[in-house]
PDB file of N, CA, C and O in Angstrom:
ATOM      1  N   MET A   1       0.843  -1.195   0.000  1.00  0.00           N
ATOM      2  CA  MET A   1       0.000   0.000   0.000  1.00  0.00           C
ATOM      3  C   MET A   1       0.882   1.250   0.000  1.00  0.00           C
ATOM      4  O   MET A   1       1.885   1.320   0.710  1.00  0.00           O
ATOM      5  N   ASN A   2       0.497   2.205  -0.788  1.00  0.00           N
ATOM      6  CA  ASN A   2       1.254   3.440  -0.939  1.00  0.00           C
ATOM      7  C   ASN A   2       0.836   4.450   0.137  1.00  0.00           C
ATOM      8  O   ASN A   2      -0.324   4.860   0.161  1.00  0.00           O
ATOM      9  N   PRO A   3       1.740   4.859   1.018  1.00  0.00           N
ATOM     10  CA  PRO A   3       1.379   5.819   2.082  1.00  0.00           C
ATOM     11  C   PRO A   3       1.050   7.216   1.556  1.00  0.00           C
ATOM     12  O   PRO A   3       0.464   8.024   2.276  1.00  0.00           O
ATOM     13  N   PHE A   4       1.419   7.507   0.312  1.00  0.00           N
ATOM     14  CA  PHE A   4       1.134   8.806  -0.288  1.00  0.00           C
ATOM     15  C   PHE A   4      -0.229   8.851  -0.960  1.00  0.00           C
ATOM     16  O   PHE A   4      -0.741   9.934  -1.244  1.00  0.00           O
ATOM     17  N   HIS A   5      -0.824   7.687  -1.217  1.00  0.00           N
ATOM     18  CA  HIS A   5      -2.066   7.609  -1.983  1.00  0.00           C
ATOM     19  C   HIS A   5      -3.246   8.122  -1.159  1.00  0.00           C
ATOM     20  O   HIS A   5      -3.781   7.409  -0.311  1.00  0.00           O
ATOM     21  N   ALA A   6      -3.639   9.352  -1.418  1.00  0.00           N
ATOM     22  CA  ALA A   6      -4.792   9.978  -0.772  1.00  0.00           C
ATOM     23  C   ALA A   6      -5.260  11.127  -1.653  1.00  0.00           C
ATOM     24  O   ALA A   6      -4.475  11.686  -2.419  1.00  0.00           O
ATOM     25  N   CYS A   7      -6.510  11.473  -1.546  1.00  0.00           N
ATOM     26  CA  CYS A   7      -7.063  12.550  -2.374  1.00  0.00           C
ATOM     27  C   CYS A   7      -6.266  13.851  -2.255  1.00  0.00           C
ATOM     28  O   CYS A   7      -6.069  14.544  -3.253  1.00  0.00           O
ATOM     29  N   ALA A   8      -5.811  14.185  -1.063  1.00  0.00           N
ATOM     30  CA  ALA A   8      -5.111  15.453  -0.858  1.00  0.00           C
ATOM     31  C   ALA A   8      -3.810  15.541  -1.653  1.00  0.00           C
ATOM     32  O   ALA A   8      -3.309  16.644  -1.874  1.00  0.00           O
ATOM     33  N   THR A   9      -3.253  14.418  -2.085  1.00  0.00           N
ATOM     34  CA  THR A   9      -2.009  14.431  -2.851  1.00  0.00           C
ATOM     35  C   THR A   9      -2.242  14.287  -4.352  1.00  0.00           C
ATOM     36  O   THR A   9      -1.289  14.142  -5.117  1.00  0.00           O
ATOM     37  N   CYS A  10      -3.492  14.325  -4.773  1.00  0.00           N
ATOM     38  CA  CYS A  10      -3.861  14.146  -6.183  1.00  0.00           C
ATOM     39  C   CYS A  10      -3.995  15.500  -6.883  1.00  0.00           C
ATOM     40  O   CYS A  10      -4.380  16.496  -6.269  1.00  0.00           O
ATOM     41  N   ILE A  11      -3.672  15.517  -8.171  1.00  0.00           N
ATOM     42  CA  ILE A  11      -3.774  16.764  -8.943  1.00  0.00           C
ATOM     43  C   ILE A  11      -5.215  17.229  -9.110  1.00  0.00           C
ATOM     44  O   ILE A  11      -5.448  18.396  -9.422  1.00  0.00           O
ATOM     45  N   HIS A  12      -6.178  16.350  -8.910  1.00  0.00           N
ATOM     46  CA  HIS A  12      -7.596  16.687  -9.105  1.00  0.00           C
ATOM     47  C   HIS A  12      -8.289  17.151  -7.818  1.00  0.00           C
ATOM     48  O   HIS A  12      -9.467  17.509  -7.842  1.00  0.00           O
ATOM     49  N   PHE A  13      -7.567  17.146  -6.709  1.00  0.00           N
ATOM     50  CA  PHE A  13      -8.134  17.539  -5.419  1.00  0.00           C
ATOM     51  C   PHE A  13      -8.204  19.060  -5.330  1.00  0.00           C
ATOM     52  O   PHE A  13      -7.240  19.757  -5.645  1.00  0.00           O
ATOM     53  N   HIS A  14      -9.351  19.560  -4.899  1.00  0.00           N
ATOM     54  CA  HIS A  14      -9.552  21.008  -4.774  1.00  0.00           C
ATOM     55  C   HIS A  14     -10.180  21.307  -3.421  1.00  0.00           C
ATOM     56  O   HIS A  14     -11.185  20.700  -3.050  1.00  0.00           O
ATOM     57  N   ALA A  15      -9.588  22.243  -2.685  1.00  0.00           N
ATOM     58  CA  ALA A  15     -10.102  22.648  -1.377  1.00  0.00           C
ATOM     59  C   ALA A  15     -10.416  24.139  -1.415  1.00  0.00           C
ATOM     60  O   ALA A  15      -9.653  24.933  -1.964  1.00  0.00           O
ATOM     61  N   GLU A  16     -11.554  24.507  -0.822  1.00  0.00           N
ATOM     62  CA  GLU A  16     -11.911  25.924  -0.746  1.00  0.00           C
ATOM     63  C   GLU A  16     -12.762  26.197   0.485  1.00  0.00           C
ATOM     64  O   GLU A  16     -13.481  25.328   0.977  1.00  0.00           O
ATOM     65  N   ARG A  17     -12.658  27.424   0.962  1.00  0.00           N
ATOM     66  CA  ARG A  17     -13.477  27.852   2.090  1.00  0.00           C
ATOM     67  C   ARG A  17     -14.783  28.398   1.545  1.00  0.00           C
ATOM     68  O   ARG A  17     -14.787  29.197   0.609  1.00  0.00           O
ATOM     69  N   THR A  18     -15.911  27.960   2.142  1.00  0.00           N
ATOM     70  CA  THR A  18     -17.218  28.386   1.652  1.00  0.00           C
ATOM     71  C   THR A  18     -18.109  28.809   2.806  1.00  0.00           C
ATOM     72  O   THR A  18     -17.857  28.483   3.965  1.00  0.00           O
ATOM     73  N   GLY A  19     -19.142  29.533   2.464  1.00  0.00           N
ATOM     74  CA  GLY A  19     -20.157  29.910   3.439  1.00  0.00           C
ATOM     75  C   GLY A  19     -19.738  31.003   4.392  1.00  0.00           C
ATOM     76  O   GLY A  19     -18.599  31.470   4.382  1.00  0.00           O
ATOM     77  N   LYS A  20     -20.678  31.392   5.202  1.00  0.00           N
ATOM     78  CA  LYS A  20     -20.475  32.473   6.161  1.00  0.00           C
ATOM     79  C   LYS A  20     -19.420  32.108   7.217  1.00  0.00           C
ATOM     80  O   LYS A  20     -18.640  32.955   7.652  1.00  0.00           O
ATOM     81  N   GLU A  21     -19.415  30.840   7.613  1.00  0.00           N
ATOM     82  CA  GLU A  21     -18.476  30.394   8.643  1.00  0.00           C
ATOM     83  C   GLU A  21     -17.149  29.929   8.068  1.00  0.00           C
ATOM     84  O   GLU A  21     -16.286  29.455   8.807  1.00  0.00           O
ATOM     85  N   LYS A  22     -16.977  30.060   6.765  1.00  0.00           N
ATOM     86  CA  LYS A  22     -15.734  29.697   6.081  1.00  0.00           C
ATOM     87  C   LYS A  22     -15.331  28.243   6.318  1.00  0.00           C
ATOM     88  O   LYS A  22     -14.169  27.947   6.599  1.00  0.00           O
ATOM     89  N   ASN A  23     -16.303  27.343   6.202  1.00  0.00           N
ATOM     90  CA  ASN A  23     -16.022  25.914   6.313  1.00  0.00           C
ATOM     91  C   ASN A  23     -15.278  25.435   5.075  1.00  0.00           C
ATOM     92  O   ASN A  23     -15.431  25.994   3.989  1.00  0.00           O
ATOM     93  N   MET A  24     -14.476  24.398   5.249  1.00  0.00           N
ATOM     94  CA  MET A  24     -13.729  23.836   4.123  1.00  0.00           C
ATOM     95  C   MET A  24     -14.596  22.864   3.332  1.00  0.00           C
ATOM     96  O   MET A  24     -15.314  22.044   3.905  1.00  0.00           O
ATOM     97  N   LYS A  25     -14.518  22.969   2.015  1.00  0.00           N
ATOM     98  CA  LYS A  25     -15.177  22.030   1.100  1.00  0.00           C
ATOM     99  C   LYS A  25     -14.074  21.382   0.276  1.00  0.00           C
ATOM    100  O   LYS A  25     -13.191  22.066  -0.242  1.00  0.00           O
ATOM    101  N   TYR A  26     -14.128  20.080   0.160  1.00  0.00           N
ATOM    102  CA  TYR A  26     -13.143  19.329  -0.607  1.00  0.00           C
ATOM    103  C   TYR A  26     -13.849  18.648  -1.760  1.00  0.00           C
ATOM    104  O   TYR A  26     -14.863  17.979  -1.565  1.00  0.00           O
ATOM    105  N   ARG A  27     -13.307  18.818  -2.983  1.00  0.00           N
ATOM    106  CA  ARG A  27     -13.931  18.232  -4.167  1.00  0.00           C
ATOM    107  C   ARG A  27     -12.875  17.586  -5.052  1.00  0.00           C
ATOM    108  O   ARG A  27     -11.727  18.026  -5.114  1.00  0.00           O
ATOM    109  N   CYS A  28     -13.292  16.547  -5.722  1.00  0.00           N
ATOM    110  CA  CYS A  28     -12.499  15.971  -6.795  1.00  0.00           C
ATOM    111  C   CYS A  28     -13.027  16.615  -8.072  1.00  0.00           C
ATOM    112  O   CYS A  28     -14.157  16.351  -8.482  1.00  0.00           O
ATOM    113  N   ILE A  29     -12.219  17.449  -8.692  1.00  0.00           N
ATOM    114  CA  ILE A  29     -12.691  18.144  -9.882  1.00  0.00           C
ATOM    115  C   ILE A  29     -12.761  17.201 -11.086  1.00  0.00           C
ATOM    116  O   ILE A  29     -13.464  17.497 -12.052  1.00  0.00           O
ATOM    117  N   ARG A  30     -12.053  16.088 -11.047  1.00  0.00           N
ATOM    118  CA  ARG A  30     -12.132  15.112 -12.129  1.00  0.00           C
ATOM    119  C   ARG A  30     -13.440  14.330 -12.056  1.00  0.00           C
ATOM    120  O   ARG A  30     -14.138  14.182 -13.060  1.00  0.00           O
ATOM    121  N   LEU A  31     -13.770  13.828 -10.863  1.00  0.00           N
ATOM    122  CA  LEU A  31     -14.975  13.028 -10.698  1.00  0.00           C
ATOM    123  C   LEU A  31     -16.216  13.884 -10.471  1.00  0.00           C
ATOM    124  O   LEU A  31     -17.330  13.448 -10.761  1.00  0.00           O
ATOM    125  N   GLY A  32     -16.032  15.109  -9.951  1.00  0.00           N
ATOM    126  CA  GLY A  32     -17.135  16.039  -9.793  1.00  0.00           C
ATOM    127  C   GLY A  32     -17.958  15.879  -8.531  1.00  0.00           C
ATOM    128  O   GLY A  32     -19.133  16.246  -8.520  1.00  0.00           O
ATOM    129  N   TYR A  33     -17.381  15.344  -7.468  1.00  0.00           N
ATOM    130  CA  TYR A  33     -18.144  15.250  -6.224  1.00  0.00           C
ATOM    131  C   TYR A  33     -17.257  15.489  -5.014  1.00  0.00           C
ATOM    132  O   TYR A  33     -16.030  15.518  -5.115  1.00  0.00           O
ATOM    133  N   GLU A  34     -17.901  15.659  -3.874  1.00  0.00           N
ATOM    134  CA  GLU A  34     -17.171  15.934  -2.638  1.00  0.00           C
ATOM    135  C   GLU A  34     -16.365  14.728  -2.204  1.00  0.00           C
ATOM    136  O   GLU A  34     -16.745  13.581  -2.440  1.00  0.00           O
ATOM    137  N   THR A  35     -15.248  15.012  -1.568  1.00  0.00           N
ATOM    138  CA  THR A  35     -14.363  13.971  -1.062  1.00  0.00           C
ATOM    139  C   THR A  35     -13.753  14.467   0.241  1.00  0.00           C
ATOM    140  O   THR A  35     -14.115  15.536   0.732  1.00  0.00           O
ATOM    141  N   ARG A  36     -12.848  13.711   0.790  1.00  0.00           N
ATOM    142  CA  ARG A  36     -12.114  14.092   1.996  1.00  0.00           C
ATOM    143  C   ARG A  36     -10.630  13.942   1.677  1.00  0.00           C
ATOM    144  O   ARG A  36     -10.272  13.154   0.802  1.00  0.00           O
ATOM    145  N   PRO A  37      -9.759  14.678   2.364  1.00  0.00           N
ATOM    146  CA  PRO A  37      -8.328  14.604   2.063  1.00  0.00           C
ATOM    147  C   PRO A  37      -7.736  13.196   2.188  1.00  0.00           C
ATOM    148  O   PRO A  37      -6.798  12.861   1.466  1.00  0.00           O
ATOM    149  N   ASN A  38      -8.261  12.382   3.081  1.00  0.00           N
ATOM    150  CA  ASN A  38      -7.675  11.057   3.312  1.00  0.00           C
ATOM    151  C   ASN A  38      -8.336   9.935   2.510  1.00  0.00           C
ATOM    152  O   ASN A  38      -7.905   8.787   2.616  1.00  0.00           O
ATOM    153  N   TYR A  39      -9.350  10.220   1.725  1.00  0.00           N
ATOM    154  CA  TYR A  39      -9.990   9.192   0.899  1.00  0.00           C
ATOM    155  C   TYR A  39      -9.027   8.720  -0.186  1.00  0.00           C
ATOM    156  O   TYR A  39      -8.083   9.425  -0.542  1.00  0.00           O
ATOM    157  N   GLN A  40      -9.277   7.528  -0.702  1.00  0.00           N
ATOM    158  CA  GLN A  40      -8.453   6.968  -1.774  1.00  0.00           C
ATOM    159  C   GLN A  40      -9.343   6.438  -2.888  1.00  0.00           C
ATOM    160  O   GLN A  40     -10.345   5.768  -2.636  1.00  0.00           O
ATOM    161  N   PHE A  41      -8.961   6.749  -4.132  1.00  0.00           N
ATOM    162  CA  PHE A  41      -9.668   6.248  -5.304  1.00  0.00           C
ATOM    163  C   PHE A  41      -8.642   5.703  -6.296  1.00  0.00           C
ATOM    164  O   PHE A  41      -7.474   6.088  -6.248  1.00  0.00           O
ATOM    165  N   ASN A  42      -9.059   4.823  -7.180  1.00  0.00           N
ATOM    166  CA  ASN A  42      -8.155   4.216  -8.146  1.00  0.00           C
ATOM    167  C   ASN A  42      -7.687   5.186  -9.228  1.00  0.00           C
ATOM    168  O   ASN A  42      -6.710   4.908  -9.922  1.00  0.00           O
ATOM    169  N   CYS A  43      -8.363   6.307  -9.378  1.00  0.00           N
ATOM    170  CA  CYS A  43      -7.997   7.271 -10.422  1.00  0.00           C
ATOM    171  C   CYS A  43      -6.934   8.261  -9.963  1.00  0.00           C
ATOM    172  O   CYS A  43      -6.722   9.281 -10.618  1.00  0.00           O
ATOM    173  N   TRP A  44      -6.273   7.984  -8.868  1.00  0.00           N
ATOM    174  CA  TRP A  44      -5.289   8.872  -8.253  1.00  0.00           C
ATOM    175  C   TRP A  44      -4.149   9.212  -9.201  1.00  0.00           C
ATOM    176  O   TRP A  44      -3.523   8.323  -9.777  1.00  0.00           O
ATOM    177  N   THR A  45      -3.880  10.518  -9.360  1.00  0.00           N
ATOM    178  CA  THR A  45      -2.735  11.016 -10.122  1.00  0.00           C
ATOM    179  C   THR A  45      -1.967  11.953  -9.193  1.00  0.00           C
ATOM    180  O   THR A  45      -2.427  13.061  -8.918  1.00  0.00           O
ATOM    181  N   PRO A  46      -0.795  11.520  -8.703  1.00  0.00           N
ATOM    182  CA  PRO A  46      -0.076  12.317  -7.705  1.00  0.00           C
ATOM    183  C   PRO A  46       0.452  13.638  -8.255  1.00  0.00           C
ATOM    184  O   PRO A  46       0.787  13.749  -9.434  1.00  0.00           O
ATOM    185  N   LYS A  47       0.518  14.634  -7.381  1.00  0.00           N
ATOM    186  CA  LYS A  47       1.098  15.925  -7.721  1.00  0.00           C
ATOM    187  C   LYS A  47       2.608  15.744  -7.915  1.00  0.00           C
ATOM    188  O   LYS A  47       3.182  14.761  -7.445  1.00  0.00           O
ATOM    189  N   GLU A  48       3.242  16.681  -8.601  1.00  0.00           N
ATOM    190  CA  GLU A  48       4.672  16.570  -8.906  1.00  0.00           C
ATOM    191  C   GLU A  48       5.531  16.421  -7.660  1.00  0.00           C
ATOM    192  O   GLU A  48       6.432  15.582  -7.634  1.00  0.00           O
ATOM    193  N   HIS A  49       5.273  17.218  -6.625  1.00  0.00           N
ATOM    194  CA  HIS A  49       6.108  17.121  -5.432  1.00  0.00           C
ATOM    195  C   HIS A  49       5.925  15.775  -4.729  1.00  0.00           C
ATOM    196  O   HIS A  49       6.847  15.294  -4.070  1.00  0.00           O
ATOM    197  N   VAL A  50       4.772  15.177  -4.858  1.00  0.00           N
ATOM    198  CA  VAL A  50       4.523  13.856  -4.282  1.00  0.00           C
ATOM    199  C   VAL A  50       5.288  12.797  -5.068  1.00  0.00           C
ATOM    200  O   VAL A  50       5.846  11.871  -4.479  1.00  0.00           O
ATOM    201  N   LYS A  51       5.317  12.924  -6.385  1.00  0.00           N
ATOM    202  CA  LYS A  51       6.100  12.001  -7.210  1.00  0.00           C
ATOM    203  C   LYS A  51       7.572  12.034  -6.808  1.00  0.00           C
ATOM    204  O   LYS A  51       8.225  10.995  -6.706  1.00  0.00           O
ATOM    205  N   LYS A  52       8.081  13.237  -6.583  1.00  0.00           N
ATOM    206  CA  LYS A  52       9.488  13.384  -6.185  1.00  0.00           C
ATOM    207  C   LYS A  52       9.741  12.739  -4.824  1.00  0.00           C
ATOM    208  O   LYS A  52      10.756  12.067  -4.638  1.00  0.00           O
ATOM    209  N   LEU A  53       8.842  12.933  -3.888  1.00  0.00           N
ATOM    210  CA  LEU A  53       8.989  12.303  -2.569  1.00  0.00           C
ATOM    211  C   LEU A  53       8.951  10.784  -2.672  1.00  0.00           C
ATOM    212  O   LEU A  53       9.714  10.095  -1.995  1.00  0.00           O
ATOM    213  N   MET A  54       8.071  10.262  -3.511  1.00  0.00           N
ATOM    214  CA  MET A  54       7.977   8.820  -3.688  1.00  0.00           C
ATOM    215  C   MET A  54       9.276   8.261  -4.276  1.00  0.00           C
ATOM    216  O   MET A  54       9.754   7.216  -3.834  1.00  0.00           O
ATOM    217  N   GLU A  55       9.844   8.939  -5.255  1.00  0.00           N
ATOM    218  CA  GLU A  55      11.115   8.509  -5.842  1.00  0.00           C
ATOM    219  C   GLU A  55      12.235   8.566  -4.819  1.00  0.00           C
ATOM    220  O   GLU A  55      13.066   7.661  -4.747  1.00  0.00           O
ATOM    221  N   LYS A  56      12.256   9.621  -4.037  1.00  0.00           N
ATOM    222  CA  LYS A  56      13.281   9.784  -3.011  1.00  0.00           C
ATOM    223  C   LYS A  56      13.214   8.661  -1.983  1.00  0.00           C
ATOM    224  O   LYS A  56      14.249   8.131  -1.580  1.00  0.00           O
ATOM    225  N   ARG A  57      12.023   8.296  -1.562  1.00  0.00           N
ATOM    226  CA  ARG A  57      11.853   7.203  -0.596  1.00  0.00           C
ATOM    227  C   ARG A  57      12.212   5.857  -1.210  1.00  0.00           C
ATOM    228  O   ARG A  57      12.740   4.977  -0.530  1.00  0.00           O
ATOM    229  N   LYS A  58      11.925   5.702  -2.491  1.00  0.00           N
ATOM    230  CA  LYS A  58      12.238   4.453  -3.177  1.00  0.00           C
ATOM    231  C   LYS A  58      13.738   4.216  -3.224  1.00  0.00           C
ATOM    232  O   LYS A  58      14.201   3.086  -3.067  1.00  0.00           O
ATOM    233  N   LYS A  59      14.499   5.290  -3.443  1.00  0.00           N
ATOM    234  CA  LYS A  59      15.961   5.211  -3.530  1.00  0.00           C
ATOM    235  C   LYS A  59      16.600   5.037  -2.157  1.00  0.00           C
ATOM    236  O   LYS A  59      17.622   4.365  -2.017  1.00  0.00           O
ATOM    237  N   GLY A  60      15.989   5.649  -1.148  1.00  0.00           N
ATOM    238  CA  GLY A  60      16.592   5.735   0.163  1.00  0.00           C
ATOM    239  C   GLY A  60      16.477   4.569   1.020  1.00  0.00           C
ATOM    240  O   GLY A  60      16.969   4.581   2.148  1.00  0.00           O
TER     241      GLY A  60
END
C-alpha cells in the first residue's frame, strides 16, 4: 500500500473555504463530487512534489 495515496495528494483535489463560517469544502474536480483529504480512489494522479517524494523514498 502506498502511504502517499490519498485525495489530498492528487492533482484533481480542490479545497476551498465556503459559506459564512468559512467551512472547508473538498472536491475531486475530475470526478465532480465531494471527497475528503484522506480518501483513496483508483484514479489517483499524484502531484509533482509527491512524485518526487515517492522517488526519493524508493531510492533511500
